[in-house]
N, C-alpha and C positions, 0 to 999 in steps of 0.2 A: 696590725703590728705597729708598735710605737717605737721610734728611734729618738734618743736623747743626745743632744750635742755635747753636754758637759757631764755625761754619765760615766765613761764615754761609750755609749752604745752607738758608735758611728761607723766610720769607714770599715774597719776590720770586721766589726760585728755584722754590719749590713752585708758585707761581702760573704760572710758565712752563710747567708741566706739568699745570696744573689748570684753574682756573675759566674758563669762557667758555660760549658758547651754541652749540648745534648749528647750524653754518652750512649744513648740508645739510638743515636742518629746514624748517618751514613759515614763509614770509614773511607777516607779519600786516599790515604797512603798506607803503607804496610806497617803501621805502628811506629813505636819509638825505636831508638837505637838499641843495639844489643847491649845488655848490661843495665838497662833501665828496667827495674823489676815491676813497677806498677804505679798507677795513678789512683789516688784516693779522692773520691768526688762526692759532693752532696748535690742532689738534684731535687729541689723542692721538698727537702726532708728525707728523701731516700738516699741511702748510702750505697755507693757503687765502687767496685774495684775493677780497674781496667789494666790488663796486662800489656806488655810491649808489642804483642802481635795484634792488638786492637780488640781482642775479645774482652768482654766485661760481664759482670753479673751484679745483681742487687744483693747487698749484704744485710740491709735492714730497711724496713719500710717507714720507720719513724726515728730520725736521728737529729739530735741537737748539735753535737760536736763530735769530732773524731780525730784520731792521730795514729799514724803507723809507728810501730816499734823501730828502734835503730837498725835492725837487720831487715826491716821491711816485710817480715813474715807474720806479724800479729797486729791486729787492729783493736784499739780501745775506742769505745764510743759510748755516748750517753743518749738516753731517750727522753721523750716527754713525760714518762713516768718517773723520771729522776733516778734512773738506775745506770750505774757505770759497769760496763761489761767488756770482756775481751773475747776475740775469736781469731782463729787462724785464717789467713787469706786464702788458704786452700779449701776452706769450708769446714763443716762439722759443727758441733754444738757450741753455744756461747757459754761463757763462765761469768756469773755475776760476781763483781768485786765489791761493790758497796751500793746500798740504796739509801738515799737521803730521806730524812723524816718529812712529813707533810709541811708545806710552807717553805721548804728550802729548795734551792735551785743550783745546778752546776753552772760554773763559769767555764774558764779555759781548762782543758785537760792536756796532759803531755807525759811523755815517757822520760824516765831517768836514763842516763847514758848507758847503763849496764843492761837495760831492757828487763830488769827484774822488778821494778817499782814504777808506780804512777804518781804524778802530782796532779792535784785537782783543786779548783776553787769550789767550796761547798758550803756546808751549814754555817750560818752566821757570818758569811762573807770571809771565812778563814781559808787558809791554804793548808792542804793536807798531803801527806805522802803515805802510800800504802803498798805493801808487797803484793805481787800478783801470783806468786807461786804457792802460797799457803792458804788453805780454806779457812775462813773465819779470821783472817788477819785483821788486827786492830789498826786503824789509821792513826798516824801521828799528827797532832795538831801543831802547825807551825805558826799559828797566830793570825791576826787580822791581815787581810790582803786587799789589794787594789789593782784592778784592770790588767790582768794577765801576768805572764812570767816568761822568762827565758833562762834555760839551764846553762851553766858554764860548761865548757868542753870537758873538764875533768869531773863534772858531776858534783862538785862540792858546794856550789852556791847557785842562787837564782837572783836575777835582777828584775826589777819592775820600776815603772815610772810612778812617782807619787806626787800628790798635789796638796797634801795636808799633813802637818801644819805649814810646810813649805813645799815648793815644787822642786823636783830633781830626780836623781837616780839613786835608788836604794838597793843594796845588795844584802841578801840574807845568807849567812853561813849555815848550811844545813846541819853539820854535826853539832854545832854549839847553839844554834838558834840566834846567834848575835846578828843584829842589823846595823848596817853602816850606810849613812848618806854619803856617797862618794862624790856626788856632784850636785851643786845647787844651781837652779835656774831662776830667772825672773819672770818666766812665763809658764803657762800650763803645758804639761808634757804628756806624751802618750807612747805606748807601744815600743818599749825598749827591747832590743835583741842583741845578745852576744854574737860577735863574729865567731865562726867555727874555730879559729885559732885562739880565741880569748883575748886578743890584743885590743879590740875595739868594742864599743857598744854603739849601735845605731839607734836613734830614737827620733820621734816626731815631737815638734814643739810649735805651739801657736806663735805666729809672728805678726798676725794682724787680727785684732778682735773684730767682731761684727760691728757694723756702723751704728752709731747712736741715732735714735729716732726722736722726732719731735712729739711732744705731748704723750710720751710713753706709748706711741703706736707700735704694734708688733712688727718685727722684721724677721723674716725667715732666714736671712743670710747667715751661714755658719762662719766660724773663724777660719782664717786661712792658715794652713799648716805646712811647715817646712821640715826637711830632714837634716839631722845633725849627727856628727860623729864625735864620740868621746874616746880619747886614748887612755887605755888602762896603764900604759907605760909612762907617758909624759903628763897625763892629767889635763892635756889641752882639749879644747872643745871647738869644733869648727862647723860652720854651716855648709851644707852640700848645695851648690848652685849648678843648675844644668843649663849651660850656655846654648845647647842645641835646641832647647825648648822655646816655643813662641813666648813672647813677653808675658802674656797673661796666663800662661800655663805654669803657675808657680805654687799650686796647691797639691801637696803630696798626699796620695790616697792609699798607697801600699808600697812595700819594698821587700826585697829578699836578698840575702847574702849568697855569694857564690861559695861553693864548698872549700875553695882555697883561700877565702877571705880577702882576695885581691880586688873584687868587684862588687858593686851593688846594682841591682836592677830595681827600677821603681816606676810607679804610675804617677805622672804629673799632669794636672789639668786645671780647668777653670774653677773658680769658687762660685757655686750656685746654690739656690735654695733646695733643689731636688738632687737626688743621686741617681746616676753618676754624673749628672751635669751636662753641659753643652759640648764639651770637648775634652779629650784625654789622650795621652800618648804614653808609650813604654820607652824608657831610656835606660842606658847602661853607662856606668861611670867607674873608673878606677878609684881606689880609695884616696889617692893623692889628687884626684880630679883633673889630671893632666890628659887623660884619654876618655872621651865621652862620645856616645853615638846614640842617635835615635833608632831604636830597634823596630818600631812599628811604622806602618805607612799610612794607615787610616787615622781618623780623628775621633775614634771611640774605641780605644784599646786599653785594656786594664789587666791587673793582677799577674805580673810576670813571676814565674817560678823557675829557678835553675834546675837543670837535670842533675841527678846524683853525681855524675862524673864532671859536671861543670862545663861541658862542651856545647850546651844548648839551653835555650829558654823556651818555655811555653807560655803563651798569654792568650787572653780572650779578645776577640775583635768583633764588634757588632756595628761597625761603620756602615755596612751594607747588610741588613738583616736577611736571613736568619744569622744568628751568631756563629762564629767560626773559632775553632781552637787552632792557633798557629804556632808552629815550631820554627824557631830561629836558630840557625846554625852559626855559632859565634865565629868560627874560623872562616867560613865562606860568605857569611852574611846573607845566606839564602833563607827565604821565608817559604814555608810549606804549610798548606792547609792540612791539618792533621785530622780534624773531624768537623762535620758541619751539623748544625742543629736543624730542627724543623721550625715551621712558623709558630707552632704552639709550644714547643719545648726549646727555648733558646736563652734561658736565664739561669745559669748554674754556677757552681763554684768549685774550684780545685782546692782541696784541703792539704794534700801532701804528695810528695813524689820521692820514692825511694826504690 
């Protein structure tokens, strides 16, 4: 598998095929809190769904990407045969939504807020929207697209980070197809996400380029990436600085919004040639950055995801192999090992939690 730094098939894509916990491993506590409907997990291409009581099952043996519907009851997923399908989390038959022609590949997939349509990156690098309720539905082509998307809370628009002809944040109005560059940056940007209330867009931006080498000698060092917040109301843009992190842990590798839009959880660590690098930690910050805390205790913790009710985080820790899935209670600040992997199955990825 080849990962490109400026594709950007990097942190978020690597994680899609990487960090999580062995969901066929040993359950150490009695599942997640009541009201947490389930975890969607990829384990070396296998798609699993794990309920709050800790029970889980394999949904697909070959999965490239997947997403839970807004109500958490239906799963959309793509396979290596470039088919996009949906199925109930309760089981039953799968329904094929679209199959791409030979030579085309799916990028990100995601649900619209009403749960009736899917967005996907597909043929020709374009973004499409398609109804799931009608057999033979024709997808609507929304035009050329670049590196993922995030749907606005009202479902009327999508945002993505763009780097050509300029770098910044571009919003596509779905009803009209009109595109607007709402924010221009001077550096390469990645991975833009609307806050659940629509008032902010969090995104990643390169703040330090790889070092120049002498005599054009190759250097594997990637760029260092920071997290920034763009206000939809004031149009102001600020860097997120984690004061609780060690000085050299300034490379942001993933982030997640809390359901109430008041907090962000993120992975910050060192900048290294390999992934995940030599050290990483999970941190939580308020949007105004006045309240910050280090959530993880070890030095190899990644991929925090908020619970649907916003009372907890789950993240992966493999500071002491095998990997562990740790639940962090925000009110009590207690950490609990939720699941433990085996020595042969300890490199997995949490896709969704609803």
